[in-house]
C-alpha positions as a printed Julia matrix, in Angstrom:
207×3 Matrix{Float64}:
 -13.42   16.04  -41.81
 -10.19   14.55  -43.15
 -10.32   11.42  -45.28
  -7.21    9.24  -45.28
  -6.45    8.18  -48.82
  -4.74    5.12  -50.25
  -1.86    7.35  -51.51
  -1.21    8.52  -47.94
  -1.11    4.96  -46.62
   1.1     3.72  -49.42
   3.57    6.56  -48.87
   3.72    5.8   -45.1
   3.99    2.02  -45.66
   6.78    2.45  -48.2
   8.82    4.35  -45.64
   8.17    1.97  -42.73
   5.82   -1.02  -42.78
   3.23   -1.32  -40.0
   0.98   -4.08  -38.74
  -1.64   -1.92  -37.12
  -3.15    1.43  -38.04
  -5.12    3.86  -35.88
  -7.08    6.59  -37.59
  -6.37   10.19  -36.5
  -9.14   11.71  -34.43
 -12.1    12.69  -36.59
 -10.7    11.08  -39.74
 -12.24    8.46  -41.99
 -10.81    5.99  -44.56
 -11.6     6.24  -48.22
 -12.79    2.94  -49.74
  -9.47    2.41  -51.52
  -7.53    3.19  -48.32
  -9.61    0.6   -46.45
  -8.93   -1.95  -49.17
  -5.22   -1.24  -48.98
  -5.17   -2.03  -45.25
  -7.12   -5.22  -45.86
  -4.87   -6.33  -48.73
  -1.72   -5.74  -46.74
  -3.22   -7.46  -43.61
  -2.92   -4.35  -41.45
  -5.11   -4.34  -38.4
  -7.29   -1.23  -38.16
 -10.3    -0.02  -36.26
 -12.86   -0.22  -39.03
 -13.32    3.43  -39.63
 -14.24    4.77  -36.24
 -11.61    6.38  -33.95
 -10.97    4.24  -30.86
  -8.84    4.74  -27.77
  -5.22    3.7   -28.15
  -4.71    0.14  -26.97
  -1.95   -0.77  -24.53
   1.52   -1.42  -25.91
   1.16   -5.18  -25.27
  -2.19   -5.25  -27.05
  -0.84   -3.41  -30.04
   2.14   -5.69  -30.27
  -0.08   -8.79  -30.09
  -2.28   -7.39  -32.89
   0.81   -6.66  -35.0
   2.13  -10.2   -34.56
  -1.24  -11.63  -35.51
  -1.36   -9.45  -38.56
   2.14  -10.44  -39.6
   1.21  -14.1   -39.45
  -1.62  -13.71  -41.91
  -0.83  -14.42  -45.58
  -0.78  -11.62  -48.1
  -3.42  -11.38  -50.79
  -1.45  -11.24  -54.02
  -4.64  -10.29  -55.84
  -3.76   -6.8   -54.68
  -0.39   -7.09  -56.43
  -2.14   -8.05  -59.66
  -4.42   -4.99  -59.25
  -1.43   -2.71  -58.76
   0.31   -4.24  -61.78
  -2.84   -3.73  -63.92
  -2.89   -0.07  -62.95
   0.83    0.46  -63.58
   0.63   -1.54  -66.84
  -1.98    0.87  -68.15
   0.26    3.77  -67.21
   3.31    2.18  -68.88
   1.35    1.61  -72.13
   0.32    5.22  -72.21
   3.93    6.24  -71.78
   4.92    3.82  -74.52
   2.53    5.44  -76.97
   3.67    8.93  -76.09
   7.33    7.91  -76.36
   7.05    6.56  -79.94
   9.25    8.52  -82.29
  10.96   10.31  -79.39
  12.63    7.47  -77.53
  11.76    4.09  -79.13
  13.82    2.08  -76.64
  11.52    3.3   -73.85
   8.49    2.79  -76.06
   9.33   -0.84  -76.71
  10.17   -1.68  -73.16
   7.23    0.12  -71.66
   4.81   -1.52  -74.13
   6.18   -5.03  -73.57
   6.01   -4.86  -69.79
   2.89   -2.71  -69.64
   0.92   -5.04  -71.91
   1.76   -8.11  -69.77
   1.0    -6.31  -66.53
  -2.22   -4.77  -67.83
  -3.52   -8.16  -68.96
  -2.47  -10.08  -65.85
  -5.29  -11.89  -64.03
  -3.21  -13.98  -61.62
   0.15  -13.47  -59.85
   1.67  -16.15  -62.08
   0.88  -13.98  -65.11
   3.26  -11.31  -63.73
   6.3   -13.59  -63.66
   5.65  -15.84  -66.68
   8.91  -16.93  -68.22
  10.85  -15.06  -65.53
  13.43  -16.67  -63.26
  12.34  -16.94  -59.64
  14.18  -14.3   -57.66
  15.56  -15.37  -54.34
  15.79  -13.11  -51.3
  14.82   -9.47  -51.09
  15.07   -7.37  -54.24
  15.89   -3.7   -54.05
  13.16   -1.4   -55.32
  14.05    1.46  -57.71
  15.91    4.47  -56.33
  14.78    8.1   -56.55
  13.29    9.25  -59.87
  15.51   11.08  -62.37
  15.21   14.84  -62.75
  14.99   16.04  -66.35
  16.65   19.34  -67.17
  14.15   22.26  -67.16
  14.92   23.28  -70.69
  12.85   23.97  -73.76
  14.91   21.41  -75.65
  13.76   18.57  -73.38
  10.53   16.97  -74.59
   7.72   16.8   -72.0
   7.62   13.02  -72.33
  10.84   12.82  -70.36
   9.15   14.52  -67.44
   6.39   11.89  -67.78
   9.05    9.2   -67.58
  10.27   10.66  -64.3
   6.71   10.64  -63.03
   6.17    6.97  -63.97
   9.49    6.1   -62.38
   8.3     7.68  -59.13
   5.03    5.71  -59.26
   6.88    2.42  -59.83
   9.17    3.28  -56.94
   6.41    3.97  -54.49
   4.45    0.86  -55.35
   7.5    -1.41  -55.26
   8.76   -0.06  -51.98
   5.41   -0.9   -50.38
   5.54   -4.46  -51.8
   9.2    -4.85  -50.8
   8.14   -4.19  -47.2
   5.24   -6.61  -47.54
   7.56   -9.26  -48.98
   9.08   -9.83  -45.52
   5.83  -11.3   -44.21
   4.95  -13.32  -47.35
   5.38  -17.1   -47.71
   8.37  -18.37  -49.75
   6.47  -18.74  -53.06
   4.66  -15.4   -52.75
   7.94  -13.72  -51.75
   9.59  -15.02  -54.87
   6.72  -13.72  -57.01
   6.94  -10.33  -55.36
  10.71  -10.33  -55.77
  10.52  -11.13  -59.48
   7.91   -8.39  -60.04
  10.05   -5.82  -58.18
  13.1    -6.83  -60.16
  11.28   -6.27  -63.45
   9.97   -2.91  -62.28
  13.49   -1.89  -61.31
  14.72   -2.82  -64.82
  12.05   -0.62  -66.38
  13.16    2.25  -64.11
  16.75    1.77  -65.26
  15.57    2.24  -68.87
  13.73    5.38  -67.89
  16.74    6.77  -66.03
  19.01    6.16  -69.03
  16.51    7.88  -71.35
  16.23   10.98  -69.12
  20.05   11.14  -68.9
  20.45   10.97  -72.66
  17.84   13.74  -73.07
  19.84   15.97  -70.7
  23.06   15.37  -72.6
  21.46   16.48  -75.87
  20.46   20.01  -74.73
């Protein structure tokens, strides 16, 4: 039996958002995958495969889903997870690239300790409109002179990109205030990614 994971759903949602989800035949949702669909207000069949509904029925379900407000508690949860990852990167970067260490620690500590959406954008200007998520992750040179931490930076960059692309898609169906919060968070994540890209580029120039 195949279990659909949260990672699979995030990857699909980051490429193209969807308002309904039908499980493949014989598949089941993992608990975290089910929670992802609930948080992003995606209609799904509850874990048991069902016949495909007519096109009109699916469209109606999608419209109903799109009208439901997002739960930004899920954004806080994602930020907590990414904040923990950033702080680990910060510790490992100390003495190797202190610019990355300082930035990752500052952002990671705030994200890790956030308990409300407001905590994520404290003292940040309210972004208007849709913010672009980070681009593709940098590719460190495969050379003995490149410290392994730069490969970890590329990995964290990829994680930030995947999470922010999913939230950028969700931003379109958020209310104005929630959309600004999401936009400000995506903007900050993109700035962290720019720091990581610059660090990996510098490392490549030094070998």
